[in-house]
N, C-alpha and C positions, 0 to 999 in steps of 0.2 A: 405489560409494559413497565420496564424499570421505574421506580419510583424515586429516582435521584438524577441529577444532570450527569450527563454521559460527557465523555471525552471521544470525539471522533478523529479517528488516527489516519484518515484519508479522505481529506477533500480537495476537490479540483475548483479551480476558478479560472475563468479566461474573459481576457476584453479582446475582441478582434480588433478595435481600433487601436490597440497598445502594441500587440505582439502577432506574429504570423504563426499559425497553426495548420499546416499541409494536410495532416491527415484527417482533419474535420470536413473537407470537400467530399469525403467518401463516406459521412455520417451525416444526412442532412438534418435527423432531428437534434442533432447536437451543435450545429453549425450555425451559432448565435451566441451573443453574450450570455456567459453565466457570472453573476457577479454577488458579493456577499449579500447583498440584500434580497437575491433571490433565493440563496440559501436559507436565509432566515425564514423566508414564507414557506419554501420545502419543508422545513422541520416540523411544521405545524405543531401538534401538542408534546412533541418531544423536547425537553428542556436539554440543551448541549452547553457545558460549561467552557470547553475547550477543544480546539480543533488544531489537527497537523495538516498543513498543506503539501500535496504532493505535485511535483513537477507535472506538467500537463503536455510534454513533447512538443513545445514550441520549436521554432527554426533554431537548430544548435548554436548558431551565431548568436542568439538572444537569450542564451540561458541565464547569463549574470543579470541581465536586465530584467528577466521574470522574477528571480530572488528579491531584485530591488523593488518591483512593482509590488509583490505581495507584502513586502516589509511596510510599504506605503498604506497598504489596505488593513494591516494589522494596528496601524494607528487609529484607524477609523472602527475597527472591531477587534479590541486586544484581546478576545478570545482566541484569535490565532496566536499560538504560543510557540510553534514550530513550523520551520520549512525543510521539507525534503528536495532539495534543489538537483538540477541536473548538471553532471560534469562530464568531460569527455576521458573516462578513465581508460580507454583504450590507447591513450598517448602514454602511458605507463608513467615513467619518471616525469614526462614532460607534463603532466597534468597538474604537478605540484602549484604553478603559480595560480592555477583556476581554485583549486582547493583553499589554499591559503586566502585568496581573497572572499571565497564564500565563508569560510570559517570565522572572519573577522566579523561577521554578522552573527550577533548571539542568537537570532532566530533560527538560524540553520543548523539542524541537528543532524542531518543525514544526506546521503545522496542517493539518487536512483538514476542509473543508467540503463535504460530498458534493454533487456536480452530477447523478449519474446519477439521482436520485429526484425531481429538479424536473419539474414539469409543462411548463415553459416550456424548449424546447431553447436557447433563447438566454439562459437565465438566468446563464450566465458571463460574458456580454458585458454585462450591464447595468452602466451607469455605477458605481453605488454598490458593487457586487460587484468590478469591477475596481479602484477605489480603495481597498477593503479588502484586497485582495490586494496592491497596491502600499505598504501600510504594513509588510509582513512584514520587509524587510530591515532596517528602523530597529531592529526588535526582535531581531534574528538567527535568524529563522524561516524555515525552508522551506515549500512546500505540495505535499501530495500531491493529486494529480489522480485522482478516482475517477469515471469516465466510462463510457458504452456507446460503441461505435464510431461511431455516429451522430452523438455531440457532438465528434468530431475536429476539423472544420471551424471551430465555434466556439472549441474549445479553444485552437487555433493562433492566432485572433485574440486571447484573452486573453493568451497567453503574449507575442505580439508586443508588447502594451501594457505587459507587466512585465519588462522586459530586465534587471532589477537583482534580480529574484526566482528562487530555485533551485527549480526544478520536478522531481517525480518521477511518472511515470505509474504508477499501480497497475494490475495486472492485464493488462498490454499493451493497455489500451483496450478490453478486454471484447469481442473479436471473437465472431461467432455461430460458434463451433467445432463445435457439435452440427449445425448445417446445412452445415457445411464451407465456409463464406461466407470467402472471402477479400479480395475486392474489394467496396466501394472501400476498406476498412480498410487494404490494403497502401499505398496512395496516400497515404491521410492520415497514417499513421504514419511514412512517410518525410518528408513535409512537416514532421512535428512534431520528426522527429529531427534535422532540419537546423538548428534552433534550438539554440544551444549551451549554454543553461540548462536543458535538459531531459534528465533521466536515465529509466530506465526499469526497472520491477520485474518479474522474472520470478516471477509469481504468480497465483493465480487462474484458471489456465487449466482445470484439471479441472473447475470448476464452471460453465463455458462450453461444456464438451463434453457429450456424453452420460452422466450420472451413473453409471448401470449398465455400459455397454459401451464406453467411451473405452479407446483404446489409445495408446501412445507414438506410434504411427505418424500418429494423428489431430492431435498436439500438434505434430510436428515441423515441418510447414510455416511454422507460425505462430513456434516458437522461432527457426527459422533465419532468417526475415525480421527478426526483432526484433535479433538479434545483426548482421545484415547493416547494418541502420540506424544501430544506435547503436554499434556497435562493443563491444569487450570492457571499454572504459574507464568506459562509462555504463549498465552493466546490473548488477543484483544480486538475489541469491536472496530470495523470500519465502515463508512457509510459509501464510500466511492461515489458520492455525488459529484457530477449531474451524470455521469456514465450510467449510473445504476437506473435512471429513469427511464431506459428503454425497456425495462422489464418491471419497475417497481417503483413505487414513491416510498419516500424516505419513512415514515412513520410505519408502513407495511413491513419494510425488511428489519426495522428494531423490532417489531412485535414478533417476527417470525423466528428471530435469533433469540429472542427472550422465550419464546415458547420451547423452542429447543433445548435451552439449558433449564427447564422447569424442574429437573430434579436436583439443581445444584443448591448450596446454602446461599443466603443472604450475603455472607463475607465472599463467597466464590464469584456471584454474580457482581459484586463490585469490583472484584480483581479483573473480571474480563472487561467491564464497560467503563471503568476509571483507571485502577490502581496500576495495572499492569502497562498501561499505555504511558502513566506519567513516569514510571520507572524507566521504561524502555527509550522514550525520546525525551526523557529530563525536562518534563514540563509540568 
């Protein structure tokens, strides 16, 4: 286990009394409140110094309200140093007002508009969506890419059209770890990593594996490939709590990643668990 406090770049929280999350109806294990005090308990012995909240796919009409609510939570637990909010980037230039409103909040560091859940695999290369993403640098905002591995080709096309945007790939592009599928994810990831404005989050692997039976050995080929592609300068830790609780508790995931990075120097470990996150999200 790391012997220093971590930066968790992927924290989810929701209060079902405040906002609506239609997708939770299909995930009974998660369909209850998950609040900051629950996260504190879930961390157990792992010291977390800073967190970045990621939008939780509330009803799209409540996106601004979600960012406002988390800003309130950050007053209770100031370790929340950043928010990655939801915004309707598919509106193209018409998304400008939403982005200006969000960017006025100093806690909002980036935007995530889910790509993985769209029926059209080419959603992220539609002209209006690309234009919406291209607006982000003017507001000082990054973009979190949440995709399945089949979207990598189109994601590369998106990134190439947005050279001034700082991107981060969530959950290493969600390869099918449960089936042991490595290709063509490996090639797509390498091509994405060749673009210098993309980082990668070491998160979400356990929920792409077998929830009940996964082992560290199942994850290792994927983690090794990510580090080989992105290097130690463009990868960072993410807890993905509470979604990750479907397959692991928080300390087990931290320990698994730490073990996978055992050959790294102390300075490299600090990069992955702290400094890269601070630099990318400006926390």
